[in-house]
PAKE-698982 format. One record per residue (C-alpha): residue number from 1; x, y, z. Coordinates in nm, 3 decimals, m for minus. Layout:
PAKE-698982
@tiro = NUM&xx = X&yy = Y&zz = Z
...
end
This chain:
PAKE-698982
@tiro = 1&xx = m0.397&yy = m1.456&zz = 2.583
@tiro = 2&xx = m0.038&yy = m1.396&zz = 2.694
@tiro = 3&xx = 0.161&yy = m1.099&zz = 2.563
@tiro = 4&xx = 0.394&yy = m1.317&zz = 2.351
@tiro = 5&xx = 0.094&yy = m1.487&zz = 2.192
@tiro = 6&xx = m0.075&yy = m1.154&zz = 2.127
@tiro = 7&xx = 0.241&yy = m1.011&zz = 1.972
@tiro = 8&xx = 0.278&yy = m1.318&zz = 1.750
@tiro = 9&xx = m0.084&yy = m1.301&zz = 1.633
@tiro = 10&xx = m0.047&yy = m0.935&zz = 1.541
@tiro = 11&xx = 0.275&yy = m1.002&zz = 1.348
@tiro = 12&xx = 0.120&yy = m1.290&zz = 1.159
@tiro = 13&xx = m0.185&yy = m1.074&zz = 1.082
@tiro = 14&xx = 0.020&yy = m0.786&zz = 0.947
@tiro = 15&xx = 0.276&yy = m0.989&zz = 0.755
@tiro = 16&xx = 0.017&yy = m1.216&zz = 0.588
@tiro = 17&xx = m0.195&yy = m0.918&zz = 0.494
@tiro = 18&xx = 0.106&yy = m0.767&zz = 0.316
@tiro = 19&xx = 0.176&yy = m1.097&zz = 0.139
@tiro = 20&xx = m0.187&yy = m1.148&zz = 0.033
@tiro = 21&xx = m0.208&yy = m0.797&zz = m0.112
@tiro = 22&xx = 0.063&yy = m0.902&zz = m0.357
@tiro = 23&xx = m0.066&yy = m1.254&zz = m0.416
@tiro = 24&xx = m0.404&yy = m1.108&zz = m0.516
@tiro = 25&xx = m0.243&yy = m1.044&zz = m0.854
@tiro = 26&xx = m0.238&yy = m1.423&zz = m0.898
@tiro = 27&xx = m0.576&yy = m1.478&zz = m0.732
@tiro = 28&xx = m0.401&yy = m1.655&zz = m0.446
@tiro = 29&xx = m0.431&yy = m1.619&zz = m0.070
@tiro = 30&xx = m0.239&yy = m1.760&zz = 0.228
@tiro = 31&xx = m0.463&yy = m1.819&zz = 0.533
@tiro = 32&xx = m0.192&yy = m1.896&zz = 0.787
@tiro = 33&xx = 0.181&yy = m1.964&zz = 0.810
@tiro = 34&xx = 0.132&yy = m2.327&zz = 0.698
@tiro = 35&xx = m0.016&yy = m2.191&zz = 0.378
@tiro = 36&xx = 0.337&yy = m2.169&zz = 0.233
@tiro = 37&xx = 0.385&yy = m2.546&zz = 0.264
@tiro = 38&xx = 0.312&yy = m2.625&zz = m0.107
@tiro = 39&xx = 0.589&yy = m2.383&zz = m0.209
@tiro = 40&xx = 0.385&yy = m2.231&zz = m0.487
@tiro = 41&xx = 0.258&yy = m1.927&zz = m0.290
@tiro = 42&xx = 0.615&yy = m1.832&zz = m0.198
@tiro = 43&xx = 0.734&yy = m1.869&zz = m0.556
@tiro = 44&xx = 0.440&yy = m1.662&zz = m0.681
@tiro = 45&xx = 0.514&yy = m1.389&zz = m0.428
@tiro = 46&xx = 0.879&yy = m1.368&zz = m0.532
@tiro = 47&xx = 0.794&yy = m1.370&zz = m0.904
@tiro = 48&xx = 0.559&yy = m1.075&zz = m0.846
@tiro = 49&xx = 0.809&yy = m0.880&zz = m0.637
@tiro = 50&xx = 1.124&yy = m0.954&zz = m0.835
@tiro = 51&xx = 0.955&yy = m0.962&zz = m1.176
@tiro = 52&xx = 1.166&yy = m1.268&zz = m1.252
@tiro = 53&xx = 1.047&yy = m1.621&zz = m1.333
@tiro = 54&xx = 1.138&yy = m1.909&zz = m1.103
@tiro = 55&xx = 1.392&yy = m2.130&zz = m1.284
@tiro = 56&xx = 1.282&yy = m2.442&zz = m1.096
@tiro = 57&xx = 0.991&yy = m2.666&zz = m1.186
@tiro = 58&xx = 0.728&yy = m2.686&zz = m0.911
@tiro = 59&xx = 0.512&yy = m2.989&zz = m0.846
@tiro = 60&xx = 0.137&yy = m2.932&zz = m0.840
@tiro = 61&xx = m0.174&yy = m3.117&zz = m0.738
@tiro = 62&xx = m0.237&yy = m3.310&zz = m0.415
@tiro = 63&xx = 0.114&yy = m3.298&zz = m0.274
@tiro = 64&xx = 0.265&yy = m3.531&zz = m0.022
@tiro = 65&xx = 0.510&yy = m3.408&zz = 0.240
@tiro = 66&xx = 0.825&yy = m3.507&zz = 0.042
@tiro = 67&xx = 0.687&yy = m3.321&zz = m0.263
@tiro = 68&xx = 0.614&yy = m3.012&zz = m0.049
@tiro = 69&xx = 0.968&yy = m3.025&zz = 0.089
@tiro = 70&xx = 1.107&yy = m3.043&zz = m0.263
@tiro = 71&xx = 0.892&yy = m2.745&zz = m0.374
@tiro = 72&xx = 0.990&yy = m2.540&zz = m0.068
@tiro = 73&xx = 1.358&yy = m2.621&zz = m0.123
@tiro = 74&xx = 1.331&yy = m2.491&zz = m0.479
@tiro = 75&xx = 1.141&yy = m2.183&zz = m0.360
@tiro = 76&xx = 1.417&yy = m2.104&zz = m0.111
@tiro = 77&xx = 1.682&yy = m2.155&zz = m0.379
@tiro = 78&xx = 1.492&yy = m1.908&zz = m0.598
@tiro = 79&xx = 1.483&yy = m1.654&zz = m0.315
@tiro = 80&xx = 1.853&yy = m1.693&zz = m0.239
@tiro = 81&xx = 2.013&yy = m1.732&zz = m0.583
@tiro = 82&xx = 1.787&yy = m1.531&zz = m0.813
@tiro = 83&xx = 1.654&yy = m1.268&zz = m0.575
@tiro = 84&xx = 1.962&yy = m1.239&zz = m0.355
@tiro = 85&xx = 1.782&yy = m1.258&zz = m0.021
@tiro = 86&xx = 1.961&yy = m1.427&zz = 0.267
@tiro = 87&xx = 1.750&yy = m1.633&zz = 0.505
@tiro = 88&xx = 1.782&yy = m1.908&zz = 0.766
@tiro = 89&xx = 1.444&yy = m2.068&zz = 0.704
@tiro = 90&xx = 1.455&yy = m2.431&zz = 0.594
@tiro = 91&xx = 1.214&yy = m2.627&zz = 0.373
@tiro = 92&xx = 1.105&yy = m2.818&zz = 0.686
@tiro = 93&xx = 1.028&yy = m2.487&zz = 0.861
@tiro = 94&xx = 0.805&yy = m2.382&zz = 0.570
@tiro = 95&xx = 0.617&yy = m2.707&zz = 0.546
@tiro = 96&xx = 0.563&yy = m2.716&zz = 0.926
@tiro = 97&xx = 0.473&yy = m2.343&zz = 0.939
@tiro = 98&xx = 0.727&yy = m2.283&zz = 1.213
@tiro = 99&xx = 0.638&yy = m1.925&zz = 1.322
@tiro = 100&xx = 0.979&yy = m1.776&zz = 1.404
@tiro = 101&xx = 1.148&yy = m1.905&zz = 1.091
@tiro = 102&xx = 0.864&yy = m1.825&zz = 0.848
@tiro = 103&xx = 0.810&yy = m1.476&zz = 0.990
@tiro = 104&xx = 1.184&yy = m1.417&zz = 0.972
@tiro = 105&xx = 1.181&yy = m1.517&zz = 0.604
@tiro = 106&xx = 0.885&yy = m1.292&zz = 0.531
@tiro = 107&xx = 1.057&yy = m1.000&zz = 0.700
@tiro = 108&xx = 1.370&yy = m1.056&zz = 0.489
@tiro = 109&xx = 1.151&yy = m1.038&zz = 0.179
@tiro = 110&xx = 0.955&yy = m0.730&zz = 0.293
@tiro = 111&xx = 1.260&yy = m0.537&zz = 0.407
@tiro = 112&xx = 1.414&yy = m0.597&zz = 0.065
@tiro = 113&xx = 1.118&yy = m0.472&zz = m0.138
@tiro = 114&xx = 0.981&yy = m0.199&zz = 0.084
@tiro = 115&xx = 1.124&yy = 0.120&zz = m0.064
@tiro = 116&xx = 1.080&yy = 0.469&zz = 0.082
@tiro = 117&xx = 1.338&yy = 0.662&zz = m0.120
@tiro = 118&xx = 1.439&yy = 0.695&zz = m0.485
@tiro = 119&xx = 1.772&yy = 0.573&zz = m0.608
@tiro = 120&xx = 1.888&yy = 0.930&zz = m0.665
@tiro = 121&xx = 1.791&yy = 1.048&zz = m0.311
@tiro = 122&xx = 2.146&yy = 1.016&zz = m0.182
@tiro = 123&xx = 2.310&yy = 0.731&zz = 0.013
@tiro = 124&xx = 2.093&yy = 0.426&zz = 0.055
@tiro = 125&xx = 1.931&yy = 0.409&zz = 0.399
@tiro = 126&xx = 1.788&yy = 0.111&zz = 0.583
@tiro = 127&xx = 1.419&yy = 0.051&zz = 0.545
@tiro = 128&xx = 1.364&yy = 0.187&zz = 0.896
@tiro = 129&xx = 1.578&yy = 0.499&zz = 0.852
@tiro = 130&xx = 1.432&yy = 0.582&zz = 0.510
@tiro = 131&xx = 1.079&yy = 0.556&zz = 0.646
@tiro = 132&xx = 1.167&yy = 0.780&zz = 0.942
@tiro = 133&xx = 1.326&yy = 1.030&zz = 0.705
@tiro = 134&xx = 1.014&yy = 1.036&zz = 0.488
@tiro = 135&xx = 0.788&yy = 1.108&zz = 0.786
@tiro = 136&xx = 1.027&yy = 1.379&zz = 0.909
@tiro = 137&xx = 1.011&yy = 1.546&zz = 0.567
@tiro = 138&xx = 0.631&yy = 1.563&zz = 0.588
@tiro = 139&xx = 0.635&yy = 1.756&zz = 0.915
@tiro = 140&xx = 0.568&yy = 2.131&zz = 0.884
@tiro = 141&xx = 0.639&yy = 2.172&zz = 1.257
@tiro = 142&xx = 1.018&yy = 2.137&zz = 1.324
@tiro = 143&xx = 0.949&yy = 2.027&zz = 1.682
@tiro = 144&xx = 0.725&yy = 1.740&zz = 1.560
@tiro = 145&xx = 0.990&yy = 1.636&zz = 1.309
@tiro = 146&xx = 1.250&yy = 1.635&zz = 1.586
@tiro = 147&xx = 1.025&yy = 1.415&zz = 1.798
@tiro = 148&xx = 1.057&yy = 1.126&zz = 1.546
@tiro = 149&xx = 1.327&yy = 0.916&zz = 1.714
@tiro = 150&xx = 1.204&yy = 0.568&zz = 1.614
@tiro = 151&xx = 0.916&yy = 0.396&zz = 1.433
@tiro = 152&xx = 0.735&yy = 0.282&zz = 1.747
@tiro = 153&xx = 0.690&yy = 0.514&zz = 2.046
@tiro = 154&xx = 0.730&yy = 0.832&zz = 1.838
@tiro = 155&xx = 0.402&yy = 0.745&zz = 1.664
@tiro = 156&xx = 0.199&yy = 0.638&zz = 1.968
@tiro = 157&xx = 0.046&yy = 0.980&zz = 2.042
@tiro = 158&xx = m0.094&yy = 1.000&zz = 1.686
@tiro = 159&xx = 0.046&yy = 1.349&zz = 1.613
@tiro = 160&xx = 0.296&yy = 1.239&zz = 1.343
@tiro = 161&xx = 0.049&yy = 1.039&zz = 1.135
@tiro = 162&xx = m0.214&yy = 1.309&zz = 1.180
@tiro = 163&xx = 0.029&yy = 1.584&zz = 1.069
@tiro = 164&xx = 0.125&yy = 1.372&zz = 0.765
@tiro = 165&xx = m0.237&yy = 1.360&zz = 0.648
@tiro = 166&xx = m0.291&yy = 1.724&zz = 0.739
@tiro = 167&xx = m0.007&yy = 1.832&zz = 0.509
@tiro = 168&xx = m0.194&yy = 1.701&zz = 0.204
@tiro = 169&xx = m0.556&yy = 1.732&zz = 0.321
@tiro = 170&xx = m0.581&yy = 2.002&zz = 0.589
@tiro = 171&xx = m0.960&yy = 1.997&zz = 0.566
@tiro = 172&xx = m0.965&yy = 1.642&zz = 0.702
@tiro = 173&xx = m0.783&yy = 1.691&zz = 1.031
@tiro = 174&xx = m0.653&yy = 1.961&zz = 1.261
@tiro = 175&xx = m0.337&yy = 1.867&zz = 1.446
@tiro = 176&xx = m0.333&yy = 2.198&zz = 1.632
@tiro = 177&xx = m0.646&yy = 2.093&zz = 1.825
@tiro = 178&xx = m0.494&yy = 1.767&zz = 1.943
@tiro = 179&xx = m0.352&yy = 1.690&zz = 2.284
@tiro = 180&xx = m0.042&yy = 1.469&zz = 2.282
@tiro = 181&xx = m0.174&yy = 1.297&zz = 2.596
@tiro = 182&xx = m0.482&yy = 1.172&zz = 2.407
@tiro = 183&xx = m0.299&yy = 0.910&zz = 2.197
@tiro = 184&xx = m0.583&yy = 0.666&zz = 2.123
@tiro = 185&xx = m0.824&yy = 0.945&zz = 2.027
@tiro = 186&xx = m0.561&yy = 1.113&zz = 1.810
@tiro = 187&xx = m0.481&yy = 0.789&zz = 1.635
@tiro = 188&xx = m0.848&yy = 0.720&zz = 1.565
@tiro = 189&xx = m0.888&yy = 1.068&zz = 1.411
@tiro = 190&xx = m0.573&yy = 1.016&zz = 1.204
@tiro = 191&xx = m0.691&yy = 0.674&zz = 1.083
@tiro = 192&xx = m1.032&yy = 0.815&zz = 0.985
@tiro = 193&xx = m0.867&yy = 1.102&zz = 0.798
@tiro = 194&xx = m0.631&yy = 0.861&zz = 0.617
@tiro = 195&xx = m0.929&yy = 0.643&zz = 0.521
@tiro = 196&xx = m1.100&yy = 0.947&zz = 0.368
@tiro = 197&xx = m0.776&yy = 1.058&zz = 0.198
@tiro = 198&xx = m0.626&yy = 0.747&zz = 0.044
@tiro = 199&xx = m0.850&yy = 0.460&zz = 0.154
@tiro = 200&xx = m0.654&yy = 0.331&zz = 0.454
@tiro = 201&xx = m0.805&yy = 0.000&zz = 0.564
@tiro = 202&xx = m0.845&yy = 0.015&zz = 0.942
@tiro = 203&xx = m0.751&yy = m0.342&zz = 1.015
@tiro = 204&xx = m0.580&yy = m0.237&zz = 1.339
@tiro = 205&xx = m0.728&yy = m0.043&zz = 1.627
@tiro = 206&xx = m0.524&yy = 0.229&zz = 1.801
@tiro = 207&xx = m0.487&yy = m0.004&zz = 2.101
@tiro = 208&xx = m0.339&yy = m0.274&zz = 1.872
@tiro = 209&xx = m0.109&yy = m0.030&zz = 1.689
@tiro = 210&xx = 0.073&yy = 0.077&zz = 2.005
@tiro = 211&xx = 0.155&yy = m0.289&zz = 2.078
@tiro = 212&xx = 0.342&yy = m0.340&zz = 1.750
@tiro = 213&xx = 0.709&yy = m0.405&zz = 1.739
@tiro = 214&xx = 0.946&yy = m0.222&zz = 1.506
@tiro = 215&xx = 0.903&yy = m0.459&zz = 1.210
@tiro = 216&xx = 0.524&yy = m0.455&zz = 1.226
@tiro = 217&xx = 0.518&yy = m0.078&zz = 1.261
@tiro = 218&xx = 0.731&yy = m0.039&zz = 0.946
@tiro = 219&xx = 0.486&yy = m0.252&zz = 0.748
@tiro = 220&xx = 0.184&yy = m0.071&zz = 0.891
@tiro = 221&xx = 0.327&yy = 0.280&zz = 0.844
@tiro = 222&xx = 0.429&yy = 0.194&zz = 0.486
@tiro = 223&xx = 0.063&yy = 0.217&zz = 0.399
@tiro = 224&xx = 0.077&yy = 0.591&zz = 0.461
@tiro = 225&xx = 0.376&yy = 0.626&zz = 0.231
@tiro = 226&xx = 0.233&yy = 0.426&zz = m0.056
@tiro = 227&xx = m0.124&yy = 0.551&zz = m0.011
@tiro = 228&xx = m0.017&yy = 0.915&zz = m0.022
@tiro = 229&xx = 0.219&yy = 0.851&zz = m0.315
@tiro = 230&xx = m0.068&yy = 0.699&zz = m0.513
@tiro = 231&xx = m0.294&yy = 0.996&zz = m0.446
@tiro = 232&xx = m0.019&yy = 1.237&zz = m0.554
@tiro = 233&xx = 0.019&yy = 1.048&zz = m0.883
@tiro = 234&xx = m0.351&yy = 1.075&zz = m0.945
@tiro = 235&xx = m0.344&yy = 1.448&zz = m0.877
@tiro = 236&xx = m0.044&yy = 1.504&zz = m1.102
@tiro = 237&xx = m0.204&yy = 1.303&zz = m1.379
@tiro = 238&xx = m0.526&yy = 1.500&zz = m1.347
@tiro = 239&xx = m0.331&yy = 1.823&zz = m1.389
@tiro = 240&xx = m0.132&yy = 1.699&zz = m1.686
@tiro = 241&xx = m0.398&yy = 1.579&zz = m1.932
@tiro = 242&xx = m0.632&yy = 1.865&zz = m2.031
@tiro = 243&xx = m0.611&yy = 1.744&zz = m2.394
@tiro = 244&xx = m0.794&yy = 1.437&zz = m2.277
@tiro = 245&xx = m1.119&yy = 1.637&zz = m2.287
@tiro = 246&xx = m1.064&yy = 1.764&zz = m2.643
@tiro = 247&xx = m1.000&yy = 1.414&zz = m2.772
@tiro = 248&xx = m1.310&yy = 1.273&zz = m2.612
@tiro = 249&xx = m1.529&yy = 1.568&zz = m2.694
@tiro = 250&xx = m1.724&yy = 1.527&zz = m2.371
@tiro = 251&xx = m1.616&yy = 1.845&zz = m2.198
@tiro = 252&xx = m1.437&yy = 2.169&zz = m2.261
@tiro = 253&xx = m1.125&yy = 2.277&zz = m2.073
@tiro = 254&xx = m1.346&yy = 2.467&zz = m1.827
@tiro = 255&xx = m1.519&yy = 2.142&zz = m1.739
@tiro = 256&xx = m1.862&yy = 2.313&zz = m1.748
@tiro = 257&xx = m2.058&yy = 2.123&zz = m2.012
@tiro = 258&xx = m2.142&yy = 1.807&zz = m1.818
@tiro = 259&xx = m2.495&yy = 1.676&zz = m1.827
@tiro = 260&xx = m2.484&yy = 1.516&zz = m1.481
@tiro = 261&xx = m2.799&yy = 1.321&zz = m1.544
@tiro = 262&xx = m2.656&yy = 1.093&zz = m1.810
@tiro = 263&xx = m2.328&yy = 0.931&zz = m1.894
@tiro = 264&xx = m2.169&yy = 0.991&zz = m2.235
@tiro = 265&xx = m2.191&yy = 0.723&zz = m2.503
@tiro = 266&xx = m1.874&yy = 0.547&zz = m2.612
@tiro = 267&xx = m1.936&yy = 0.422&zz = m2.963
@tiro = 268&xx = m1.600&yy = 0.537&zz = m3.100
@tiro = 269&xx = m1.343&yy = 0.260&zz = m3.064
@tiro = 270&xx = m1.052&yy = 0.507&zz = m3.063
@tiro = 271&xx = m1.214&yy = 0.685&zz = m2.768
@tiro = 272&xx = m1.235&yy = 0.357&zz = m2.576
@tiro = 273&xx = m0.867&yy = 0.280&zz = m2.651
@tiro = 274&xx = m0.763&yy = 0.628&zz = m2.538
@tiro = 275&xx = m0.948&yy = 0.591&zz = m2.213
@tiro = 276&xx = m0.779&yy = 0.257&zz = m2.139
@tiro = 277&xx = m0.447&yy = 0.436&zz = m2.184
@tiro = 278&xx = m0.528&yy = 0.601&zz = m1.847
@tiro = 279&xx = m0.565&yy = 0.271&zz = m1.663
@tiro = 280&xx = m0.406&yy = 0.389&zz = m1.337
@tiro = 281&xx = m0.650&yy = 0.678&zz = m1.319
@tiro = 282&xx = m0.941&yy = 0.448&zz = m1.395
@tiro = 283&xx = m0.841&yy = 0.225&zz = m1.104
@tiro = 284&xx = m0.809&yy = 0.522&zz = m0.869
@tiro = 285&xx = m1.149&yy = 0.650&zz = m0.975
@tiro = 286&xx = m1.329&yy = 0.319&zz = m0.942
@tiro = 287&xx = m1.170&yy = 0.218&zz = m0.611
@tiro = 288&xx = m1.151&yy = 0.557&zz = m0.441
@tiro = 289&xx = m1.401&yy = 0.786&zz = m0.606
@tiro = 290&xx = m1.464&yy = 0.956&zz = m0.274
@tiro = 291&xx = m1.102&yy = 1.064&zz = m0.258
@tiro = 292&xx = m1.135&yy = 1.244&zz = m0.591
@tiro = 293&xx = m1.420&yy = 1.463&zz = m0.460
@tiro = 294&xx = m1.205&yy = 1.761&zz = m0.373
@tiro = 295&xx = m1.330&yy = 2.109&zz = m0.285
@tiro = 296&xx = m1.402&yy = 2.336&zz = m0.581
@tiro = 297&xx = m1.114&yy = 2.568&zz = m0.493
@tiro = 298&xx = m0.866&yy = 2.281&zz = m0.463
@tiro = 299&xx = m0.822&yy = 2.206&zz = m0.830
@tiro = 300&xx = m0.857&yy = 2.397&zz = m1.158
@tiro = 301&xx = m1.189&yy = 2.354&zz = m1.334
@tiro = 302&xx = m1.046&yy = 2.128&zz = m1.603
@tiro = 303&xx = m0.948&yy = 1.878&zz = m1.335
@tiro = 304&xx = m1.298&yy = 1.886&zz = m1.183
@tiro = 305&xx = m1.422&yy = 1.802&zz = m1.527
@tiro = 306&xx = m1.189&yy = 1.503&zz = m1.541
@tiro = 307&xx = m1.312&yy = 1.385&zz = m1.203
@tiro = 308&xx = m1.666&yy = 1.401&zz = m1.336
@tiro = 309&xx = m1.561&yy = 1.204&zz = m1.642
@tiro = 310&xx = m1.433&yy = 0.926&zz = m1.422
@tiro = 311&xx = m1.758&yy = 0.921&zz = m1.222
@tiro = 312&xx = m1.966&yy = 0.885&zz = m1.535
@tiro = 313&xx = m1.751&yy = 0.643&zz = m1.734
@tiro = 314&xx = m1.619&yy = 0.398&zz = m1.478
@tiro = 315&xx = m1.935&yy = 0.180&zz = m1.501
@tiro = 316&xx = m1.879&yy = 0.110&zz = m1.877
@tiro = 317&xx = m1.542&yy = m0.061&zz = m1.836
end
């Protein structure tokens, strides 16, 4: 396989993965670039991202080419007029799955909705600059922060991503023991630590990661930002709801009265309703229970009790 073909395959793989993660909310999936031909997947993606309905009626069923072109034309109008995204992709490009045009459209969408800073964090930066700034802010070593000059080569030796994970979970990885010359080994260790921390899916090998261009690297590195942000929200929520135990009556604030051999009964409807109020925590517990198993000295005892509550109650949902 030639280098251009390999680069194209990696970009398609990364971009479609990002798209399908969003389309999963509609139980939809795009298998390849021609998967946007009916127009509906593109409209669904934009409705999810923009939280706005498409004002155009889409044709459904077994579509002919002219109907697909009509749907894709409406989808592109929706993107341009309602969502305010400029693009040069045509309806014909979408129906034919023309790689350069479709990937360009997907990047325009992703670069609009990838956010790495809050609105009150000062002047708006580009998606690239804001991601670089976020990684720099995670570095405890000034020299390592200074080494971040771009979103490609600066990450190839693995030290930046490893240091990012180490800041939040130092027990998972030791950057001090790493040699900058051992890039592939460092990246593998960083990926493994990120998987243990926030559930990073290792769909790229270290050898593949160092081949990525700037756009693909931004999408890939965004998983560290969003994965760590999700874990921090779980942690904050765990700290902030000790009254949860009193309401349920399953544990005291000390978190010491668990009978680990049985799960508590849930006959009280109000208790069930209260639990569902904590839906984000339920999802974190059911999808990433391993990440909630923190050392005993890492959280106050009431939070360990809450972790145990999730372990016992997740199966009854």
